[in-house]
C-alpha positions, 0 to 999 in steps of 0.5 A, spaced: 567 262 889 568 258 882 574 253 883 578 257 877 577 264 880 579 261 887 586 258 884 587 265 880 586 269 887 591 264 891 596 265 885 595 272 885 596 272 893 602 268 893 605 273 888 604 279 892 607 275 898 613 274 894 614 281 891 613 284 898 618 279 901 623 281 895 622 288 896 624 287 903 631 284 901 637 289 901 640 291 894 647 288 893 651 290 887 656 285 884 662 288 881 666 283 877 674 284 875 675 276 873 680 272 877 680 265 879 673 265 882 671 266 875 676 261 872 675 255 868 680 249 867 680 243 862 680 238 868 676 239 875 682 236 878 688 239 874 691 246 877 691 249 870 686 254 868 684 261 865 682 266 870 676 271 869 673 266 863 666 266 866 662 272 866 658 275 873 652 272 870 654 265 870 657 266 877 650 268 880 646 263 876 650 258 880 649 261 886 641 261 887 641 261 894 644 268 894 638 271 891 634 269 898 639 274 902 639 280 897 636 282 891 642 282 886 645 285 880 652 284 877 656 288 873 663 286 869 668 292 870 674 287 868 676 280 866 683 279 868 687 275 873 689 279 879 697 278 877 695 283 871 691 288 876 693 295 874 692 303 876 687 304 871 682 298 873 683 301 881 681 308 879 675 305 875 673 301 880 673 306 886 669 311 881 664 306 880 663 304 887 662 311 889 657 312 884 653 306 886 654 307 893 651 314 892 644 311 890 639 310 896 637 304 893 644 300 893 645 297 900 651 294 899 657 292 894 661 286 893 667 285 888 669 279 885 677 279 885 683 274 884 687 273 890 694 275 888 693 282 889 686 282 892 689 285 898 692 291 894 685 293 891 682 292 897 687 297 901 686 302 895 679 302 895 679 303 903 683 309 902 679 312 896 671 309 897 667 314 900 661 311 903 659 307 910 655 302 906 658 295 906 663 294 901 666 287 901 671 283 896 671 275 895 676 271 891 677 264 890 684 259 890 680 254 886 677 255 879 670 255 878 670 248 875 675 245 880 673 240 885 671 243 891 671 250 888 671 255 894 669 261 890 661 260 891 662 259 898 666 265 899 661 269 894 655 267 898 659 269 905 661 276 901 653 277 899 651 275 906 656 280 909 654 286 905 647 285 906 648 285 914 647 293 917 653 291 922 658 291 916 657 298 915 662 303 917 668 298 917 672 300 911 673 295 906 672 288 908 675 281 905 671 275 905 675 268 905 675 262 908 669 263 912 673 269 915 672 277 915 678 281 914 680 288 914 682 290 907 688 294 910 690 288 914 689 282 910 695 279 905 695 272 902 700 268 905 700 261 901 701 260 894 695 255 894 692 253 900 685 256 901 686 258 908 692 263 905 688 270 907 691 272 914 692 278 918 698 277 921 698 283 926 691 283 928 687 277 926 680 277 922 675 282 924 669 276 924 667 270 921 661 268 917 658 261 918 651 258 916 649 265 913 650 269 920 655 274 921 659 275 927 664 281 929 669 281 934 673 287 933 673 293 929 678 298 925 681 304 928 685 307 922 681 312 918 678 309 912 673 311 906 669 317 908 675 319 913 680 320 908 683 326 905 684 322 898 679 324 892 680 320 886 674 323 882 678 327 877 684 323 877 686 319 871 693 316 873 697 315 879 704 317 881 709 312 879 712 308 885 716 302 885 718 297 890 725 294 891 726 288 895 732 288 901 737 283 901 744 281 904 749 285 899 744 289 896 746 292 889 745 300 890 744 301 882 737 298 883 735 305 886 738 308 880 734 304 875 728 306 878 729 313 879 732 314 872 725 311 870 722 317 873 719 314 879 717 319 884 717 314 890 720 308 892 718 303 897 724 299 900 722 292 903 728 292 908 731 287 912 728 286 919 726 293 922 726 295 915 734 296 915 738 298 909 744 295 906 750 300 908 751 302 900 744 302 899 743 307 905 748 312 902 744 312 896 738 313 899 740 319 902 742 322 895 736 321 892 731 323 898 735 330 897 733 330 890 726 330 892 724 322 891 720 320 897 723 313 900 719 309 905 722 303 909 718 297 909 719 290 911 720 284 908 718 280 914 711 279 913 709 282 920 710 287 925 712 295 925 717 299 922 719 304 927 721 311 926 729 313 928 730 306 931 736 302 928 736 307 922 736 315 922 730 317 918 731 324 920 738 324 917 736 320 911 730 323 909 726 317 909 719 315 912 717 309 915 711 304 913 709 303 920 705 296 919 704 296 912 707 291 908 711 293 902 705 293 897 700 297 901 705 302 903 706 303 895 699 304 894 699 309 900 705 313 897 702 313 890 695 317 893 700 321 898 704 324 892 697 326 889 697 331 895 704 333 897 712 331 897 713 333 904 716 327 908 713 330 914 706 330 912 707 323 908 709 320 915 703 323 918 699 319 913 702 313 914 701 313 922 694 315 920 691 310 915 
């Protein structure tokens, strides 16, 4: 064999091997929504930055190691700071995930998201996405241009998690700071710390370290394919507001949201979801008029128990169980698409 012929043969063989290795990798789609993970600032040490400034291609190009884990494609669904997240993006995102997950060639999906409302988006997807394939959210507390940016590692870990078959049928997952959380349980607990994401009631489901996933427990509440919520033909969600409970709370706040045509109200009550006496009296009036009221808690952890310190049967109120106020709002929005019966909605809060 002539030297140049041999070189061509070796090169061709190497390309074949590389192609075969690539074809064995899982196919993961990255859906970008903006947030700090795609943010850019004028200083690498300053705190000021613009969220959602970098497109998904820039994030992936800065993470070449991830292409050794999976075949990656990216789509830009939105480019917003997560403080600007809204129902229409949620619906668009859930529908797109359902479309992609239905394709046999797609093995997993990763969503890049700002941290302010990452837990809320995750829980909305937990209730509306219809797949057992891994769906994982990743965010960042430091912008992409900051010293010691945490976004690249969080995104890498999310890709590792979405590529792992053991991540299937666990509901929507959130990868932050080397930990894997259930989207139902996780919440942001600190304004700036990279360890801000915690699950106060249950802890993380597992960890990602050195490119390896380990799970320690699962989730018992029904999720994804097990839920009754179908948003395929839904273009808007019922109006539900949250009111924050406090000493000497003004009941006129309830009138304001009801007059603004809220179909439901979540009250982040004190302690075990308790209500100030004048607020409690006003709640009884509005539930009789068909407005659904859910008692949650401002404490940050624990359950709100039915008919404990508050007579829910007399008030016509629903308890959020262990959902925080912002997640209770999401479940109530979806529940109101199906019914306004407080008993049926209460069953949903204990089921999901």
